[in-house]
SEFIDREN-153974 format. One record per residue (C-alpha): chain; residue in one letter; x, y, z; residue number from 0. Coordinates in nm, 3 decimals, always signed. Layout:
! SEFIDREN-153974
<chain A resn A u X v Y w Z resi NUM>
...
//
This chain:
! SEFIDREN-153974
<chain A resn M u -5.945 v -9.907 w -5.951 resi 0>
<chain A resn W u -6.182 v -10.038 w -6.214 resi 1>
<chain A resn W u -6.549 v -10.022 w -6.127 resi 2>
<chain A resn P u -6.844 v -9.988 w -6.369 resi 3>
<chain A resn Q u -7.005 v -9.650 w -6.404 resi 4>
<chain A resn L u -7.344 v -9.780 w -6.516 resi 5>
<chain A resn T u -7.577 v -9.995 w -6.313 resi 6>
<chain A resn V u -7.679 v -10.339 w -6.430 resi 7>
<chain A resn Q u -8.036 v -10.221 w -6.493 resi 8>
<chain A resn S u -7.916 v -9.958 w -6.742 resi 9>
<chain A resn V u -7.737 v -10.214 w -6.965 resi 10>
<chain A resn R u -7.937 v -10.313 w -7.271 resi 11>
<chain A resn P u -8.064 v -10.674 w -7.252 resi 12>
<chain A resn S u -7.914 v -10.758 w -7.591 resi 13>
<chain A resn R u -7.565 v -10.647 w -7.475 resi 14>
<chain A resn F u -7.557 v -10.802 w -7.128 resi 15>
<chain A resn M u -7.379 v -11.132 w -7.065 resi 16>
<chain A resn P u -7.299 v -11.273 w -6.718 resi 17>
<chain A resn P u -6.927 v -11.230 w -6.636 resi 18>
<chain A resn F u -6.931 v -11.547 w -6.423 resi 19>
<chain A resn C u -7.170 v -11.798 w -6.275 resi 20>
<chain A resn P u -7.334 v -11.659 w -5.958 resi 21>
<chain A resn W u -7.360 v -12.002 w -5.791 resi 22>
<chain A resn P u -7.063 v -12.066 w -5.554 resi 23>
<chain A resn D u -7.056 v -12.443 w -5.621 resi 24>
<chain A resn C u -6.998 v -12.394 w -5.993 resi 25>
<chain A resn I u -6.644 v -12.407 w -6.133 resi 26>
<chain A resn A u -6.724 v -12.098 w -6.339 resi 27>
<chain A resn H u -6.786 v -11.891 w -6.026 resi 28>
<chain A resn G u -6.420 v -11.816 w -5.959 resi 29>
<chain A resn S u -6.269 v -11.892 w -6.299 resi 30>
<chain A resn R u -6.359 v -11.873 w -6.665 resi 31>
<chain A resn G u -6.610 v -12.134 w -6.773 resi 32>
<chain A resn R u -6.767 v -12.246 w -7.098 resi 33>
<chain A resn G u -7.011 v -11.958 w -7.112 resi 34>
<chain A resn F u -7.386 v -11.910 w -7.107 resi 35>
<chain A resn H u -7.689 v -11.963 w -7.328 resi 36>
<chain A resn R u -7.985 v -11.729 w -7.331 resi 37>
<chain A resn N u -8.279 v -11.887 w -7.157 resi 38>
<chain A resn G u -8.576 v -11.658 w -7.214 resi 39>
<chain A resn W u -8.678 v -11.346 w -7.030 resi 40>
<chain A resn Y u -8.933 v -11.212 w -6.783 resi 41>
<chain A resn R u -9.085 v -10.884 w -6.667 resi 42>
<chain A resn T u -9.158 v -10.742 w -6.322 resi 43>
<chain A resn L u -9.415 v -10.495 w -6.197 resi 44>
<chain A resn R u -9.142 v -10.238 w -6.133 resi 45>
<chain A resn S u -8.976 v -10.268 w -6.475 resi 46>
<chain A resn A u -9.141 v -10.258 w -6.815 resi 47>
<chain A resn R u -8.825 v -10.374 w -6.993 resi 48>
<chain A resn R u -8.743 v -10.738 w -7.046 resi 49>
<chain A resn I u -8.502 v -10.897 w -6.801 resi 50>
<chain A resn P u -8.303 v -11.171 w -6.981 resi 51>
<chain A resn R u -8.230 v -11.510 w -6.830 resi 52>
<chain A resn F u -7.924 v -11.725 w -6.889 resi 53>
<chain A resn L u -7.823 v -12.090 w -6.851 resi 54>
<chain A resn C u -7.473 v -12.179 w -6.731 resi 55>
<chain A resn L u -7.308 v -12.442 w -6.953 resi 56>
<chain A resn D u -7.097 v -12.575 w -6.664 resi 57>
<chain A resn C u -7.356 v -12.638 w -6.391 resi 58>
<chain A resn N u -7.682 v -12.606 w -6.590 resi 59>
<chain A resn A u -7.812 v -12.356 w -6.334 resi 60>
<chain A resn S u -8.006 v -12.052 w -6.446 resi 61>
<chain A resn C u -7.967 v -11.686 w -6.354 resi 62>
<chain A resn S u -8.084 v -11.351 w -6.481 resi 63>
<chain A resn R u -7.945 v -11.005 w -6.525 resi 64>
<chain A resn Q u -8.107 v -10.905 w -6.197 resi 65>
<chain A resn T u -7.889 v -11.162 w -6.016 resi 66>
<chain A resn F u -7.589 v -10.931 w -6.066 resi 67>
<chain A resn S u -7.767 v -10.621 w -5.938 resi 68>
<chain A resn T u -7.761 v -10.489 w -5.582 resi 69>
<chain A resn T u -8.141 v -10.460 w -5.600 resi 70>
<chain A resn Y u -8.202 v -10.833 w -5.644 resi 71>
<chain A resn Y u -8.524 v -10.959 w -5.481 resi 72>
<chain A resn L u -8.635 v -10.603 w -5.397 resi 73>
<chain A resn K u -8.991 v -10.491 w -5.455 resi 74>
<chain A resn R u -8.889 v -10.126 w -5.426 resi 75>
<chain A resn P u -8.538 v -10.098 w -5.571 resi 76>
<chain A resn E u -8.549 v -9.719 w -5.571 resi 77>
<chain A resn L u -8.520 v -9.719 w -5.189 resi 78>
<chain A resn L u -8.164 v -9.855 w -5.180 resi 79>
<chain A resn V u -7.986 v -9.530 w -5.270 resi 80>
<chain A resn A u -8.229 v -9.326 w -5.059 resi 81>
<chain A resn V u -8.162 v -9.540 w -4.752 resi 82>
<chain A resn A u -7.785 v -9.519 w -4.804 resi 83>
<chain A resn S u -7.803 v -9.140 w -4.831 resi 84>
<chain A resn G u -8.024 v -9.121 w -4.523 resi 85>
<chain A resn L u -7.787 v -9.332 w -4.316 resi 86>
<chain A resn A u -7.497 v -9.105 w -4.411 resi 87>
<chain A resn A u -7.708 v -8.803 w -4.316 resi 88>
<chain A resn C u -7.765 v -8.918 w -3.954 resi 89>
<chain A resn S u -8.121 v -9.040 w -4.005 resi 90>
<chain A resn A u -8.259 v -9.324 w -3.798 resi 91>
<chain A resn H u -8.453 v -9.612 w -3.949 resi 92>
<chain A resn R u -8.790 v -9.474 w -3.849 resi 93>
<chain A resn Q u -8.710 v -9.131 w -3.991 resi 94>
<chain A resn I u -8.604 v -9.281 w -4.324 resi 95>
<chain A resn A u -8.917 v -9.495 w -4.328 resi 96>
<chain A resn R u -9.142 v -9.192 w -4.275 resi 97>
<chain A resn S u -8.979 v -8.993 w -4.556 resi 98>
<chain A resn S u -8.971 v -9.292 w -4.793 resi 99>
<chain A resn H u -9.327 v -9.409 w -4.713 resi 100>
<chain A resn C u -9.227 v -9.762 w -4.624 resi 101>
<chain A resn A u -9.208 v -9.983 w -4.316 resi 102>
<chain A resn K u -8.929 v -9.952 w -4.061 resi 103>
<chain A resn T u -8.842 v -10.318 w -4.109 resi 104>
<chain A resn T u -8.788 v -10.250 w -4.479 resi 105>
<chain A resn V u -8.526 v -9.988 w -4.393 resi 106>
<chain A resn T u -8.363 v -10.229 w -4.148 resi 107>
<chain A resn R u -8.333 v -10.501 w -4.411 resi 108>
<chain A resn L u -8.193 v -10.255 w -4.665 resi 109>
<chain A resn T u -7.941 v -10.134 w -4.407 resi 110>
<chain A resn E u -7.823 v -10.491 w -4.358 resi 111>
<chain A resn R u -7.784 v -10.531 w -4.734 resi 112>
<chain A resn L u -7.590 v -10.206 w -4.762 resi 113>
<chain A resn G u -7.362 v -10.311 w -4.479 resi 114>
<chain A resn R u -7.282 v -10.643 w -4.646 resi 115>
<chain A resn H u -7.214 v -10.469 w -4.978 resi 116>
<chain A resn A u -6.987 v -10.217 w -4.802 resi 117>
<chain A resn I u -6.785 v -10.499 w -4.640 resi 118>
<chain A resn L u -6.725 v -10.664 w -4.978 resi 119>
<chain A resn F u -6.656 v -10.330 w -5.149 resi 120>
<chain A resn Q u -6.402 v -10.234 w -4.882 resi 121>
<chain A resn A u -6.229 v -10.570 w -4.924 resi 122>
<chain A resn R u -6.200 v -10.521 w -5.299 resi 123>
<chain A resn C u -6.059 v -10.170 w -5.252 resi 124>
<chain A resn T u -5.806 v -10.298 w -4.998 resi 125>
<chain A resn A u -5.682 v -10.560 w -5.243 resi 126>
<chain A resn Q u -5.616 v -10.289 w -5.506 resi 127>
<chain A resn L u -5.445 v -10.036 w -5.278 resi 128>
<chain A resn P u -5.107 v -9.899 w -5.387 resi 129>
<chain A resn A u -4.799 v -9.934 w -5.171 resi 130>
<chain A resn L u -4.851 v -9.784 w -4.826 resi 131>
<chain A resn A u -4.634 v -9.471 w -4.825 resi 132>
<chain A resn E u -4.782 v -9.285 w -4.526 resi 133>
<chain A resn A u -4.818 v -9.326 w -4.154 resi 134>
<chain A resn V u -5.133 v -9.489 w -4.022 resi 135>
<chain A resn V u -5.323 v -9.344 w -3.725 resi 136>
<chain A resn H u -5.511 v -9.607 w -3.524 resi 137>
<chain A resn D u -5.762 v -9.575 w -3.243 resi 138>
<chain A resn H u -6.085 v -9.738 w -3.125 resi 139>
<chain A resn F u -6.426 v -9.573 w -3.147 resi 140>
<chain A resn E u -6.632 v -9.654 w -2.840 resi 141>
<chain A resn G u -6.997 v -9.756 w -2.858 resi 142>
<chain A resn F u -7.253 v -9.997 w -2.713 resi 143>
<chain A resn I u -7.428 v -10.312 w -2.835 resi 144>
<chain A resn G u -7.787 v -10.291 w -2.720 resi 145>
<chain A resn R u -7.711 v -10.172 w -2.368 resi 146>
<chain A resn Q u -7.430 v -10.006 w -2.175 resi 147>
<chain A resn D u -7.288 v -10.319 w -2.016 resi 148>
<chain A resn R u -7.205 v -10.454 w -2.363 resi 149>
<chain A resn A u -6.950 v -10.215 w -2.507 resi 150>
<chain A resn I u -6.766 v -10.231 w -2.836 resi 151>
<chain A resn G u -6.452 v -10.063 w -2.962 resi 152>
<chain A resn I u -6.442 v -10.018 w -3.338 resi 153>
<chain A resn G u -6.078 v -10.013 w -3.442 resi 154>
<chain A resn T u -6.018 v -9.765 w -3.723 resi 155>
<chain A resn A u -5.694 v -9.732 w -3.918 resi 156>
<chain A resn V u -5.676 v -9.399 w -4.105 resi 157>
<chain A resn G u -5.405 v -9.261 w -4.332 resi 158>
<chain A resn A u -5.222 v -8.966 w -4.178 resi 159>
<chain A resn V u -5.207 v -8.771 w -4.507 resi 160>
<chain A resn S u -5.480 v -8.912 w -4.731 resi 161>
<chain A resn R u -5.724 v -8.977 w -4.441 resi 162>
<chain A resn Y u -5.828 v -9.298 w -4.614 resi 163>
<chain A resn V u -5.998 v -9.550 w -4.384 resi 164>
<chain A resn Y u -5.784 v -9.860 w -4.435 resi 165>
<chain A resn D u -5.942 v -10.097 w -4.186 resi 166>
<chain A resn V u -6.241 v -10.138 w -3.955 resi 167>
<chain A resn D u -6.227 v -10.411 w -3.689 resi 168>
<chain A resn P u -6.440 v -10.484 w -3.378 resi 169>
<chain A resn A u -6.327 v -10.523 w -3.019 resi 170>
<chain A resn P u -6.632 v -10.620 w -2.808 resi 171>
<chain A resn H u -6.575 v -10.603 w -2.434 resi 172>
<chain A resn P u -6.776 v -10.563 w -2.111 resi 173>
<chain A resn G u -6.882 v -10.207 w -2.046 resi 174>
<chain A resn S u -6.733 v -10.023 w -1.751 resi 175>
<chain A resn G u -7.019 v -9.780 w -1.702 resi 176>
<chain A resn R u -6.790 v -9.474 w -1.722 resi 177>
<chain A resn R u -6.605 v -9.303 w -2.001 resi 178>
<chain A resn P u -6.232 v -9.390 w -2.017 resi 179>
<chain A resn D u -6.133 v -9.022 w -1.992 resi 180>
<chain A resn R u -6.326 v -8.980 w -1.665 resi 181>
<chain A resn N u -6.142 v -9.229 w -1.447 resi 182>
<chain A resn K u -6.028 v -9.121 w -1.103 resi 183>
<chain A resn K u -5.673 v -9.047 w -1.216 resi 184>
<chain A resn G u -5.771 v -8.936 w -1.567 resi 185>
<chain A resn Q u -5.544 v -9.199 w -1.724 resi 186>
<chain A resn T u -5.594 v -9.516 w -1.923 resi 187>
<chain A resn P u -5.597 v -9.845 w -1.729 resi 188>
<chain A resn A u -5.256 v -9.997 w -1.653 resi 189>
<chain A resn R u -5.360 v -10.341 w -1.783 resi 190>
<chain A resn A u -5.414 v -10.469 w -2.133 resi 191>
<chain A resn I u -5.760 v -10.569 w -2.251 resi 192>
<chain A resn R u -5.756 v -10.881 w -2.465 resi 193>
<chain A resn P u -6.026 v -10.783 w -2.722 resi 194>
<chain A resn Y u -5.835 v -10.463 w -2.798 resi 195>
<chain A resn V u -5.508 v -10.652 w -2.834 resi 196>
<chain A resn E u -5.660 v -10.903 w -3.075 resi 197>
<chain A resn S u -5.825 v -10.625 w -3.277 resi 198>
<chain A resn I u -5.495 v -10.438 w -3.305 resi 199>
<chain A resn K u -5.318 v -10.753 w -3.422 resi 200>
<chain A resn R u -5.578 v -10.817 w -3.692 resi 201>
<chain A resn S u -5.550 v -10.462 w -3.823 resi 202>
<chain A resn I u -5.171 v -10.474 w -3.835 resi 203>
<chain A resn V u -5.172 v -10.810 w -4.012 resi 204>
<chain A resn R u -5.398 v -10.669 w -4.283 resi 205>
<chain A resn L u -5.183 v -10.358 w -4.329 resi 206>
<chain A resn I u -4.841 v -10.524 w -4.348 resi 207>
<chain A resn P u -4.889 v -10.682 w -4.698 resi 208>
<chain A resn H u -4.931 v -10.332 w -4.846 resi 209>
<chain A resn L u -4.594 v -10.206 w -4.720 resi 210>
<chain A resn P u -4.309 v -10.144 w -4.965 resi 211>
<chain A resn E u -4.029 v -10.395 w -4.935 resi 212>
<chain A resn G u -3.792 v -10.307 w -4.653 resi 213>
<chain A resn R u -4.006 v -10.031 w -4.501 resi 214>
<chain A resn P u -4.179 v -10.059 w -4.162 resi 215>
<chain A resn L u -4.535 v -9.966 w -4.080 resi 216>
<chain A resn V u -4.540 v -9.631 w -3.897 resi 217>
<chain A resn L u -4.830 v -9.657 w -3.653 resi 218>
<chain A resn R u -4.943 v -9.351 w -3.456 resi 219>
<chain A resn V u -5.144 v -9.437 w -3.147 resi 220>
<chain A resn D u -5.240 v -9.298 w -2.809 resi 221>
<chain A resn G u -5.099 v -9.419 w -2.479 resi 222>
<chain A resn R u -5.293 v -9.745 w -2.446 resi 223>
<chain A resn L u -5.094 v -10.041 w -2.320 resi 224>
<chain A resn D u -5.274 v -10.270 w -2.565 resi 225>
<chain A resn Y u -5.053 v -10.159 w -2.855 resi 226>
<chain A resn H u -4.733 v -10.248 w -2.671 resi 227>
<chain A resn V u -4.876 v -10.588 w -2.576 resi 228>
<chain A resn A u -4.985 v -10.656 w -2.934 resi 229>
<chain A resn L u -4.638 v -10.576 w -3.067 resi 230>
<chain A resn R u -4.468 v -10.823 w -2.832 resi 231>
<chain A resn N u -4.518 v -11.072 w -3.112 resi 232>
<chain A resn P u -4.180 v -11.076 w -3.293 resi 233>
<chain A resn A u -4.344 v -11.118 w -3.633 resi 234>
<chain A resn L u -4.537 v -10.792 w -3.583 resi 235>
<chain A resn G u -4.295 v -10.593 w -3.367 resi 236>
<chain A resn S u -4.016 v -10.616 w -3.625 resi 237>
<chain A resn R u -4.238 v -10.468 w -3.898 resi 238>
<chain A resn V u -4.399 v -10.183 w -3.701 resi 239>
<chain A resn T u -4.258 v -9.853 w -3.578 resi 240>
<chain A resn L u -4.480 v -9.735 w -3.294 resi 241>
<chain A resn Q u -4.525 v -9.362 w -3.230 resi 242>
<chain A resn A u -4.719 v -9.316 w -2.906 resi 243>
<chain A resn F u -4.885 v -8.988 w -2.810 resi 244>
<chain A resn P u -5.045 v -9.043 w -2.467 resi 245>
<chain A resn N u -5.355 v -8.854 w -2.370 resi 246>
<chain A resn P u -5.249 v -8.570 w -2.135 resi 247>
<chain A resn E u -5.409 v -8.510 w -1.800 resi 248>
<chain A resn R u -5.738 v -8.322 w -1.820 resi 249>
<chain A resn R u -5.713 v -7.961 w -1.712 resi 250>
<chain A resn P u -5.987 v -7.738 w -1.574 resi 251>
<chain A resn K u -6.229 v -7.611 w -1.832 resi 252>
<chain A resn G u -6.116 v -7.288 w -2.001 resi 253>
<chain A resn T u -5.742 v -7.330 w -1.943 resi 254>
<chain A resn P u -5.513 v -7.334 w -2.248 resi 255>
<chain A resn R u -5.391 v -7.666 w -2.378 resi 256>
<chain A resn S u -5.051 v -7.794 w -2.282 resi 257>
<chain A resn P u -4.778 v -7.855 w -2.545 resi 258>
<chain A resn E u -4.828 v -8.229 w -2.498 resi 259>
<chain A resn A u -5.199 v -8.195 w -2.573 resi 260>
<chain A resn V u -5.131 v -7.988 w -2.886 resi 261>
<chain A resn R u -4.877 v -8.245 w -3.007 resi 262>
<chain A resn R u -5.116 v -8.529 w -2.940 resi 263>
<chain A resn D u -5.410 v -8.360 w -3.118 resi 264>
<chain A resn L u -5.202 v -8.285 w -3.428 resi 265>
<chain A resn A u -5.075 v -8.642 w -3.451 resi 266>
<chain A resn M u -5.413 v -8.809 w -3.389 resi 267>
<chain A resn F u -5.626 v -8.560 w -3.583 resi 268>
<chain A resn P u -5.715 v -8.790 w -3.879 resi 269>
<chain A resn V u -5.868 v -9.060 w -3.659 resi 270>
<chain A resn D u -6.020 v -8.809 w -3.412 resi 271>
<chain A resn S u -6.189 v -8.634 w -3.705 resi 272>
<chain A resn L u -6.329 v -8.967 w -3.826 resi 273>
<chain A resn H u -6.466 v -9.048 w -3.481 resi 274>
<chain A resn Q u -6.631 v -8.707 w -3.452 resi 275>
<chain A resn L u -6.784 v -8.759 w -3.794 resi 276>
<chain A resn M u -6.915 v -9.101 w -3.694 resi 277>
<chain A resn R u -7.059 v -8.960 w -3.373 resi 278>
<chain A resn H u -7.220 v -8.679 w -3.573 resi 279>
<chain A resn S u -7.340 v -8.874 w -3.879 resi 280>
<chain A resn C u -7.457 v -9.201 w -3.720 resi 281>
<chain A resn A u -7.778 v -9.188 w -3.521 resi 282>
<chain A resn D u -7.693 v -9.510 w -3.336 resi 283>
<chain A resn H u -7.373 v -9.365 w -3.187 resi 284>
<chain A resn K u -7.503 v -9.044 w -3.036 resi 285>
<chain A resn R u -7.469 v -8.993 w -2.662 resi 286>
<chain A resn E u -7.843 v -8.970 w -2.600 resi 287>
<chain A resn T u -8.037 v -9.183 w -2.847 resi 288>
<chain A resn I u -8.290 v -9.465 w -2.880 resi 289>
<chain A resn A u -8.150 v -9.568 w -3.220 resi 290>
<chain A resn F u -7.865 v -9.775 w -3.077 resi 291>
<chain A resn G u -7.746 v -10.087 w -3.258 resi 292>
<chain A resn R u -7.872 v -10.424 w -3.137 resi 293>
<chain A resn R u -7.614 v -10.654 w -3.299 resi 294>
<chain A resn L u -7.240 v -10.632 w -3.345 resi 295>
<chain A resn E u -7.269 v -10.730 w -3.711 resi 296>
<chain A resn S u -7.518 v -10.453 w -3.781 resi 297>
<chain A resn I u -7.298 v -10.193 w -3.614 resi 298>
<chain A resn L u -6.991 v -10.307 w -3.808 resi 299>
<chain A resn G u -7.184 v -10.317 w -4.135 resi 300>
<chain A resn R u -7.289 v -9.956 w -4.091 resi 301>
<chain A resn A u -6.933 v -9.864 w -3.991 resi 302>
<chain A resn H u -6.807 v -10.014 w -4.318 resi 303>
<chain A resn L u -7.072 v -9.817 w -4.507 resi 304>
<chain A resn M u -6.949 v -9.506 w -4.329 resi 305>
<chain A resn A u -6.591 v -9.587 w -4.433 resi 306>
<chain A resn V u -6.691 v -9.631 w -4.799 resi 307>
<chain A resn W u -6.885 v -9.304 w -4.789 resi 308>
<chain A resn K u -6.589 v -9.118 w -4.642 resi 309>
<chain A resn N u -6.337 v -9.272 w -4.882 resi 310>
<chain A resn F u -6.523 v -9.224 w -5.211 resi 311>
<chain A resn I u -6.804 v -8.972 w -5.165 resi 312>
<chain A resn K u -6.719 v -8.720 w -4.895 resi 313>
<chain A resn A u -6.455 v -8.453 w -4.944 resi 314>
<chain A resn R u -6.132 v -8.499 w -4.753 resi 315>
<chain A resn S u -6.186 v -8.192 w -4.535 resi 316>
<chain A resn E u -6.491 v -7.999 w -4.412 resi 317>
<chain A resn R u -6.326 v -7.655 w -4.385 resi 318>
<chain A resn A u -6.037 v -7.660 w -4.631 resi 319>
<chain A resn P u -6.115 v -7.582 w -4.995 resi 320>
<chain A resn D u -5.972 v -7.923 w -5.093 resi 321>
<chain A resn R u -6.267 v -8.115 w -5.238 resi 322>
<chain A resn T u -6.075 v -8.431 w -5.323 resi 323>
<chain A resn T u -6.169 v -8.757 w -5.157 resi 324>
<chain A resn P u -5.927 v -8.989 w -4.975 resi 325>
<chain A resn A u -5.959 v -9.241 w -5.260 resi 326>
<chain A resn M u -5.852 v -8.969 w -5.505 resi 327>
<chain A resn R u -5.547 v -8.896 w -5.290 resi 328>
<chain A resn L u -5.442 v -9.261 w -5.313 resi 329>
<chain A resn G u -5.504 v -9.280 w -5.687 resi 330>
<chain A resn L u -5.793 v -9.527 w -5.668 resi 331>
<chain A resn T u -6.028 v -9.286 w -5.844 resi 332>
<chain A resn D u -6.007 v -8.964 w -6.041 resi 333>
<chain A resn K u -6.331 v -8.805 w -5.921 resi 334>
<chain A resn R u -6.593 v -8.825 w -5.649 resi 335>
<chain A resn W u -6.841 v -9.110 w -5.676 resi 336>
<chain A resn P u -7.214 v -9.101 w -5.599 resi 337>
<chain A resn F u -7.393 v -9.381 w -5.419 resi 338>
<chain A resn E u -7.540 v -9.495 w -5.751 resi 339>
<chain A resn R u -7.194 v -9.591 w -5.877 resi 340>
<chain A resn I u -7.090 v -9.765 w -5.556 resi 341>
<chain A resn L u -7.409 v -9.972 w -5.580 resi 342>
<chain A resn A u -7.369 v -10.035 w -5.954 resi 343>
<chain A resn R u -7.292 v -10.408 w -5.927 resi 344>
<chain A resn R u -7.354 v -10.684 w -5.679 resi 345>
<chain A resn L u -7.050 v -10.836 w -5.507 resi 346>
<chain A resn F u -7.020 v -11.202 w -5.406 resi 347>
<chain A resn P u -6.833 v -11.310 w -5.089 resi 348>
<chain A resn H u -6.660 v -11.608 w -5.252 resi 349>
<chain A resn R u -6.498 v -11.381 w -5.511 resi 350>
<chain A resn E u -6.365 v -11.115 w -5.274 resi 351>
<chain A resn P u -6.051 v -11.140 w -5.052 resi 352>
<chain A resn L u -6.230 v -11.130 w -4.719 resi 353>
<chain A resn S u -6.042 v -11.181 w -4.395 resi 354>
<chain A resn D u -6.170 v -11.427 w -4.137 resi 355>
<chain A resn S u -6.310 v -11.154 w -3.914 resi 356>
<chain A resn A u -6.481 v -10.977 w -4.206 resi 357>
<chain A resn L u -6.632 v -11.306 w -4.320 resi 358>
<chain A resn H u -6.767 v -11.370 w -3.970 resi 359>
<chain A resn I u -6.927 v -11.026 w -3.971 resi 360>
<chain A resn Y u -7.066 v -11.077 w -4.321 resi 361>
<chain A resn R u -7.215 v -11.416 w -4.228 resi 362>
<chain A resn K u -7.339 v -11.287 w -3.889 resi 363>
<chain A resn R u -7.139 v -11.548 w -3.700 resi 364>
<chain A resn W u -6.951 v -11.319 w -3.462 resi 365>
<chain A resn T u -7.217 v -11.282 w -3.193 resi 366>
<chain A resn P u -7.228 v -11.601 w -2.980 resi 367>
<chain A resn A u -7.550 v -11.764 w -2.871 resi 368>
<chain A resn L u -7.717 v -11.612 w -2.568 resi 369>
<chain A resn P u -7.705 v -11.801 w -2.238 resi 370>
<chain A resn T u -8.017 v -11.980 w -2.125 resi 371>
<chain A resn F u -8.110 v -11.712 w -1.869 resi 372>
<chain A resn E u -8.073 v -11.421 w -2.115 resi 373>
<chain A resn R u -8.247 v -11.613 w -2.392 resi 374>
<chain A resn R u -8.545 v -11.686 w -2.165 resi 375>
<chain A resn H u -8.578 v -11.320 w -2.062 resi 376>
<chain A resn A u -8.526 v -11.194 w -2.419 resi 377>
<chain A resn A u -8.818 v -11.407 w -2.530 resi 378>
//
């Protein structure tokens, strides 16, 4: 996967030339145009070097070198990497603001920007993935949106061998008030839940194009009925081989695990490990916290940032001496990347292969308008 090693700010002004027009309405935004003319320069309080400006010969609109940087319009560009590192280290917005000597709202805005960049970066990586030659383990990570009666399941598709996070998809649903593993019978409900079914379908549809010709998608899941309902579609069921490992009945504390539980834990370990890492490394997903997410789009943006961090920065295993990343296992990279390289260039939504659901999350159009009663009380 090609990605620049140097940030836009480190390129000499005399050697920088816009690769495309940043304005979506221009014909040179998605294809090669007639080029650019230099149109002066300017300086900022944070940079003593000249920032060149350019004029597009196709639409006569102007832009600068800073337009192609992830720190565009920022008064404190040095906070972007610090906020990304703090979010991956389980710091809440107020904690990052105290250590960075800035306002909490500044950290919140930077978190939104990082989430949008992670969504576009994940889409670009997905488009350049090699042929899918491993089984995919899929499960939903459970959380809340603002309060406990608004639950969300974050569908995560993880490679069984590489542990690469292939897909992140939301499944918002009404909260039940109790954990699924603490029902009366200790089993999953015997009815399908529509948001889960639709989320599973979207994930499978995005994974199928990466399959080698003539090979099915091997999907390892738990015993939820939603997977069987989603695969009733002939177009999906004929391309997927489902391997179900139901959750065994809970035993008294201290008793040894049953063979079924051992088999299930070994098969679902890649996605269980990711969920434990998300619960450990995200302050908004802890069991007892005041740093919960308020919007679905914000939660999904941070989940995409977590996926990018796990794929390109974090080592594949915590205990094993293997220090390779999941992206290195797939051949996307040859070494571990820092946050500075991931944030080297700005990405534009019209130039990336975003799915409909990812575009809704990026544009913040997933959450519907509040009813009149809730809107009145929220005000």
